[in-house]
N, C-alpha and C positions, 0 to 999 in steps of 0.2 A: 137710403134716406127714409123710406117708409118704415123699415124695421127699427131705425133709430127713434122715429116718432112713436111707434107702438111701444117700444121698450121704455121710453120716457113716460108715456101715459100710464103704463102698467106699473112702473116704478113709483110714481106718485100715489097710485091707488094702494100699492103695497105699503108704502110709508104710512099713509093715513089709517089703513086698517091695522097695520102692525102697532102703531101707537095706541090705537083704541084697545087692541087685545092686551097690550102690555100694562096699561093703566087701569083697566076695568076688570074687577075681580068678582064677577057675578055670573050667573047662568041665564042672563036675560036674552030675549029674542034678538035684540040688536047685537049682542055679543056673538051669538051663533051666526047671524047674517054676516057680520064682519069676518068671522072665521071662515065661512064658506067662500066669500069673495077673496079673501087673502090666499086661500089654498088654490083656487082656480087661477087667479092672476099670477101666483107664484109659478105654477106649472106653465102657464102661457108665456111667462117672462123668460124662461130658460133659453129658448132658441134665439129670440130677437136680442136678448141681453148679451148672450155669448157672441153672436155675430157682430153686434155693435162694439163690444169690447175687443174682438179680434181686429176689426177695422181700425179702431183707435190705436191698438197696439202696433199695427203696421205703420201707421203715420208717425206716432210718437216714439217708437222704439221700445226696447226692453229696459226701461228705467226701474229704479227701486220702487217707485210708486206703482208702476205697471205690474211688477211682480206681486206686490202686496195686494193690489186690487184683484188679481187672478186668484190668489190664495183666499181672500175674503169671499169672492164669488163662489168658489168651490166649497168653502166651509158653509156658506149660506144654503147652497143647493143641497148638499149632503145632509146637513142637520135638519133642514126643512122637510126633506124626504123622509128622514127617520121619524120625525114627529107625525107626519101624515100617515105613514104606514103603521106606526105603533097605534095611533088613534083608530085607524081602520080595523086593527086587530083587537081593539077593545081595552087597551091599557095606555098608561101615560108615557111609557118609554123610560130610558135612562135619565137620571136626574141631571146629568151634565149637558143634555142636548138643548134644552130651552135657553139657558144662559149663553151657550155657544151660538145658537141661532140669533138671539137678540144682539149679542156682541158683534158677530160677524156682519150682520145686517147693518149695524150702526156705523160700520166703517164707510159704507157708501154714503 
């Protein structure tokens, strides 16, 4: 129950900062702050989000929506990690990563 609550709060923070990052195209201080919060919450979200998804999967079974949500979650985690590690290395990364991350995140 606690992990589900943590995942829910982190999910809402990720949505809010993700929308801010998607629509604001400047290098303002608020954008950088949103970016840092988004990255930290994204990494913190991986474990509770995966555990919550696993528990939900056990209850609801392996439906088509369940399979799609797992694929979307994995795409979001992998593409977000690529973006973070590319930025840490000092470059933008492949051009296909950001649309994939935004699209996969939008599934949730």
